[in-house]
C-alpha positions in Angstrom: 26.0 -9.3 4.0 25.2 -5.6 3.9 21.3 -6.1 3.8 21.9 -7.6 7.4 23.2 -4.2 8.4 19.7 -2.1 7.6 17.0 -2.3 10.0 13.9 -4.6 9.9 12.1 -1.5 8.7 14.3 -0.6 6.2 14.9 -4.2 4.6 11.1 -4.7 3.9 10.5 -1.0 2.6 13.6 -1.6 0.1 12.6 -5.5 -0.7 9.7 -4.1 -2.0 10.8 -1.5 -3.6 12.8 -3.1 -5.4 10.0 -5.9 -6.7 7.6 -2.9 -7.1 8.9 0.6 -9.3 12.3 0.2 -8.3 15.3 -1.4 -10.0 18.9 -2.6 -9.5 21.1 -0.8 -12.2 23.0 -3.2 -14.2 26.9 -3.0 -14.2 28.1 -3.1 -17.9 31.4 -4.2 -19.4 33.6 -1.2 -19.5 32.0 0.8 -16.7 34.1 2.8 -14.4 31.3 1.5 -11.6 32.6 -1.0 -9.2 28.8 -1.5 -7.7 25.6 -1.8 -8.5 23.2 1.4 -7.9 19.2 1.7 -7.0 17.1 3.6 -9.4 13.1 4.7 -9.4 11.8 6.9 -11.4 8.3 8.3 -10.7 5.8 11.0 -11.9 5.6 14.7 -10.4 2.6 13.4 -8.5 4.1 11.4 -6.6 7.0 13.2 -5.7 5.9 13.2 -1.9 5.3 9.3 -1.6 9.0 9.0 -3.0 10.1 11.4 -0.3 8.1 9.4 2.4 9.9 6.3 0.9 13.3 7.9 1.1 12.8 8.8 5.0 13.4 5.3 5.9 16.3 5.0 4.0 17.9 8.7 4.5 21.5 7.4 4.1 20.8 5.2 1.2 18.6 7.1 -1.1 18.3 10.3 -2.2 15.9 12.4 -4.7 17.4 14.0 -7.9 13.7 16.3 -8.8 15.1 17.3 -12.1 15.1 13.8 -13.5 12.0 12.6 -11.0 14.0 9.7 -9.8 14.8 8.2 -6.3 18.4 6.4 -6.4 21.5 5.5 -4.6 25.1 5.9 -5.1 26.7 2.4 -6.2 27.1 0.6 -3.3 28.3 -2.9 -2.3 24.8 -3.7 -0.7 23.2 -3.5 -4.2 26.0 -5.9 -6.0 25.1 -8.2 -3.2 21.5 -8.1 -3.6 21.4 -8.2 -7.5 21.6 -11.9 -8.3 18.4 -12.6 -5.4 16.2 -10.2 -7.4 17.3 -10.7 -10.8 18.0 -13.8 -12.9 21.0 -14.7 -15.5 19.1 -13.0 -18.3 18.7 -9.7 -16.1 15.0 -10.5 -15.7 13.5 -9.4 -12.3 12.7 -12.6 -10.1 11.2 -13.1 -6.5 14.3 -13.3 -4.0 13.1 -16.6 -2.1 15.8 -16.7 0.7 15.2 -13.1 1.2 11.5 -13.1 1.8 12.2 -14.5 5.3 12.8 -10.9 6.5 9.7 -9.3 4.6 7.5 -10.2 7.3 6.4 -6.5 8.5 3.4 -4.7 7.3 6.0 -2.0 5.7 6.8 -4.7 3.2 2.8 -5.0 2.0 2.7 -1.4 2.6 5.3 -0.3 -0.2 4.6 -3.1 -2.3 0.8 -1.9 -2.1 1.6 1.7 -2.9 4.2 0.9 -5.8 2.1 -1.1 -8.0 -1.2 -1.6 -6.1 -4.7 0.0 -7.0 -7.7 0.5 -5.0 -10.5 -0.6 -7.4 -14.2 0.9 -7.2 -16.9 -0.9 -8.8 -20.4 1.2 -8.8 -24.1 -0.3 -8.9 -26.6 2.1 -9.2 -30.2 1.4 -8.4 -32.3 3.7 -10.1 -35.7 2.8 -8.6 -34.2 2.8 -5.1 -32.0 5.9 -5.7 -28.8 4.5 -4.1 -25.6 3.9 -5.5 -23.7 0.9 -4.0 -20.0 0.9 -4.1 -17.7 -1.8 -3.8 -13.8 -1.5 -3.3 -11.4 -4.4 -4.2 -7.8 -4.4 -4.7 -5.4 -5.2 -7.3 -1.4 -5.8 -7.3 -0.1 -5.3 -10.9 3.6 -6.7 -10.4 3.8 -6.9 -14.3 7.5 -7.6 -14.4 6.8 -11.3 -12.9 5.3 -14.7 -14.7 2.8 -16.5 -13.2 5.4 -19.0 -11.5 7.3 -16.4 -9.7 3.8 -14.4 -8.4 2.9 -18.0 -6.8 6.0 -17.9 -5.0 5.4 -14.3 -3.7 1.4 -15.0 -2.6 2.6 -18.4 -0.8 5.1 -16.0 1.3 2.0 -13.4 1.7 -0.6 -16.2 2.8 1.9 -17.7 4.8 3.3 -14.6 6.6 0.6 -12.6 6.5 -2.7 -14.8 6.1 -3.6 -13.0 2.9 -4.9 -14.7 0.1 -4.5 -13.0 -3.5 -6.0 -14.6 -6.6 -4.6 -14.4 -10.2 -6.3 -12.3 -12.7 -5.7 -12.3 -16.3 -4.6 -8.7 -17.5 -3.8 -7.5 -21.0 -0.4 -6.0 -19.5 2.9 -7.0 -18.6 3.3 -11.1 -18.1 -0.5 -11.1 -18.6 -1.3 -11.6 -14.9 -1.9 -9.8 -11.8 -3.3 -10.6 -8.1 -6.6 -9.4 -7.0 -8.8 -9.8 -3.7 -11.8 -11.5 -4.5 -14.0 -10.4 -1.4 -14.5 -6.8 0.2 -13.7 -8.3 3.7 -10.0 -9.1 2.6 -9.9 -5.6 1.0 -11.1 -4.0 4.4 -8.9 -6.4 6.2 -5.5 -5.6 4.0 -6.0 -1.7 4.1 -6.4 -2.0 8.0 -3.5 -4.0 8.5 -1.0 -1.5 6.6 -2.7 1.4 7.9 -0.3 2.3 11.0 2.2 2.6 8.1 0.5 4.4 5.4 -1.2 6.9 7.7 2.0 9.1 7.4 1.8 9.5 3.8 -1.4 11.5 2.8 -0.6 11.7 -0.9 -1.4 8.1 -1.1 -4.5 7.9 0.4 -6.3 7.6 -2.7 -5.0 4.0 -2.5 -5.1 3.2 1.5 -7.6 5.4 3.0 -11.0 4.1 2.5 -12.5 6.6 4.6 -11.1 9.3 2.5 -11.6 7.7 -0.5 -15.4 6.9 0.1 -15.8 10.7 0.6 -14.3 11.9 -2.6 -16.3 9.4 -4.5 -19.4 10.1 -2.7 -19.2 14.0 -3.2 -18.5 13.0 -7.2 -21.8 10.9 -7.2 -23.7 13.4 -5.1 -23.3 16.1 -7.8 -24.3 13.4 -10.7 -27.2 12.0 -8.8 -28.3 14.2 -6.8 -30.6 12.7 -4.2 -29.3 9.2 -4.4 -28.2 7.5 -0.9 -24.5 6.6 -1.7 -23.5 3.4 0.2 -20.1 1.4 0.7 -20.3 -2.5 0.6 -19.8 -4.2 3.9 -21.1 -0.6 5.1 -21.7 -1.8 8.9 -17.9 -0.8 10.1 -18.7 2.8 8.4 -22.1 3.3 9.6 -22.9 6.5 11.3 -21.5 6.4 14.9 -23.9 6.3 17.9 -24.2 8.5 20.5 -22.9 5.4 22.8 -19.8 5.0 20.5 -18.9 8.7 20.4 -18.9 8.5 24.4 -16.7 5.2 24.6 -14.4 6.6 21.7 -13.8 9.7 23.7 -12.9 7.9 26.8 -10.6 5.5 25.1 -9.0 8.4 23.3 -8.6 10.0 26.7 -7.3 6.9 28.5 -4.2 6.9 25.7 -5.3 4.3 23.6 -3.8 3.9 19.9 -6.2 4.2 17.2 -5.6 0.8 16.5 -6.6 -0.5 19.8 -9.8 2.3 19.6 -10.6 0.5 16.2 -10.8 -3.1 17.7 -12.8 -2.0 20.5 -15.5 -0.5 18.7 -15.5 -3.0 15.9 -14.3 0.0 13.5 -11.7 0.2 10.9 -8.7 2.4 11.5 -9.3 4.9 8.8 -13.1 4.7 10.2 -11.8 6.0 13.8 -9.3 8.3 12.3 -11.9 10.0 10.2 -14.3 10.2 13.4 -11.4 11.7 15.5 -10.9 14.4 12.8 -14.4 15.4 13.0 -14.7 15.1 16.9 -11.6 17.8 17.1 -12.9 20.0 14.4 -15.8 20.1 16.8 -13.9 20.8 19.8 -14.9 17.5 21.3 -11.4 16.4 21.8 
């Protein structure tokens, strides 16, 4: 099978893309094509994200900027994959027998960047002049009915230990997936962060420290003098002098951002953001 010739990262990115924004084109009677192909439309603002995705599959996918499409040529790979991702009626389905290949953070990262949303709930306490921001993650895989999404949720739970819950919506098949706790939201963003860090154009979805600063700047203009606080903010509190000293030592010793985050009890993005501040101050 051609799918087995791809690297594990390529398998994860491609599978998530077909489940998400991408599609395998159909073969119609009378067509000169012998094989199916891949196609993924995008808006102009998401071009950089598609370039990021294409870089993982440079020999397979290419962009046509005029039509804002990420696509492939007709290939045996997609002819073989079609019956896994589509039922006899041409409707998308979860490829149960291929899910065992979808075991890297790249799978969740691409799936989330395709169809996920970082929702933010605002709670304003005017008496105390405090605004609380609570993030949550929603996956709107609108092509799949609940029974199909149950298969995906089970795989994500068993493979990645993340539990999504069902949410009734008005679009698509009237069901979406969502985390019900802030802890799960931060854990999910931390888990995919080594993958998503290289795609700045999607930080509004993937980088909570970056998104929080954006939201904070907007709210400070609307509510001068108010404190803006993030839920679960103990992981985003100001760094003490001891923490900064430890961070600099770990950086000097060659620790990765993920290892530094674990040592400090911080998120990946919190450490990334702090290192950027320290570089700007010529401390790194």
